[in-house]
N, C-alpha and C positions, 0 to 999 in steps of 0.2 A: 100840397101844392107848394111849389118853390116861389118865394118872393123874388121878384126881379131886383129888389134892393138888397138881396142877400150878398155877403161878402164872398170873394171867390172860394175860400176854404170851406163855406158852408153849403156850396153847390153840389148836387149828386154827382156830377161828372168830374169831381175832385179826384176820384180814383184814376181817371185818365191822365190827369195832370201829374200824377205819381208814377206813371208808366205802366198801369195794369192795363192789359187788354180785356175788353168785355165783349163776348159774343152777343149777337143780337138775332132774334127769330126773323126779323125783317130781311136780314141779309140771306138767310137760308131760303126764305120764301122767294126772294127775288132771283136767286140763282136757279131755283127749280121751277119758275113760272115765266121764264123770259119770253116764251112764245105769246103770252097774254099781255106783256107789258109794252108800253109804247117805247121801245129802245130803237135807236138809229145811230148812224155815223154822222160825224161833223168835223168842223175844223175850228181850232182855237189858235191864233197866231200862226196859222199855216200847218199846224200839227194835227194828225187824225186822231179823233177822239170817240168815245161812246157817249151817247146823249140819251137821258131818260126824260120823257116828257111827263110830268108829274101833275095831273090836273087837279090833285088835292092839296097842292101847295101854293103859297102866294109869294115866293121869293126865287131867286136863281142862285145856286150853289155850283161852285167851280173848284176843282182839284187845285190846291195852291201851287203846286209845281208847274202848273201850266200857265201861271200869271207872271209877267215880268215885274220886277220890282217897281219900275217906272209907272206901272199902271195901278198901283196901289193908291188910294186916296188919302190914307192917313186916319181914316175913320174906322171905327169898329161898331157894330150894331148887334143886338141880340136876336137870336132866331130860336124860336120855340120849337122843340122836336115833339114827335108824337108820344114820347113817354114823359112829356112835360119838363125835360130838362131844357136849360137854357145855355146856349154857348154864344160867347161873344166873339164875332168873327170879323177879321179885317175885311174892308170892302174894296173892290177893284172895278175899273171900268175898262172893259177889253173887248176886242173884235172877235165875233163868232159867226160861224156859217152852218146853219142847221136846217132841216126841213120846216122847222117851227119858227125860226128868228134868224135873221142874217144881217147884222149890224152891230154896233157897239152896245153893250149891255152892262148895267150895274150889277155885279154879282158878289156874293159872300164867299170868302175863301175858306174850304175846308181841306184838312191835311190828307184824309183818306176816305173819301166818299165811295159808295159802291159803283158809281159811274163817274166819268170824267166831268161831266156837266149834267146838272138836274135843273130842268126849266120848269118852274112853276107858273102860276097864272099871272105873270108880270105884264103890264101894258105892252102891246104889240106882239106878243107871243101867240102863235097861231093855235087854234082850237085842235084838240087831239083827233076828233072825227072829221071835222069839216076842212081842216087846215086853213080856215079863215082867221084873220086877225081878230083878237078879242077887244 
């Protein structure tokens, strides 16, 4: 297990910082099971996006290129991924419009996510099945 106190060079995702691309099984599974995933369309800053409603997550991730610099808070926070790697991601507050959430949201910025916006179980995000706020 990776210590959250580990120095950046000691973290497993250091290979990514050096420019290596690492394939993931999750990416293949996501691309081949889209009909079973909660994927829809939405808007960020008026731009059309793909949205994954991830009921197994507790954060909101957004593609960094969709976020205006003025929307960045200047803070970074750690996000633990399924393989127990930790990424320290910049935070932003931005306006979104999706079937699950339609107002300003605090999100973590990721350079190259599978979907433009990944909505976890953040307060106010609608349930996957009932579309009722949680």
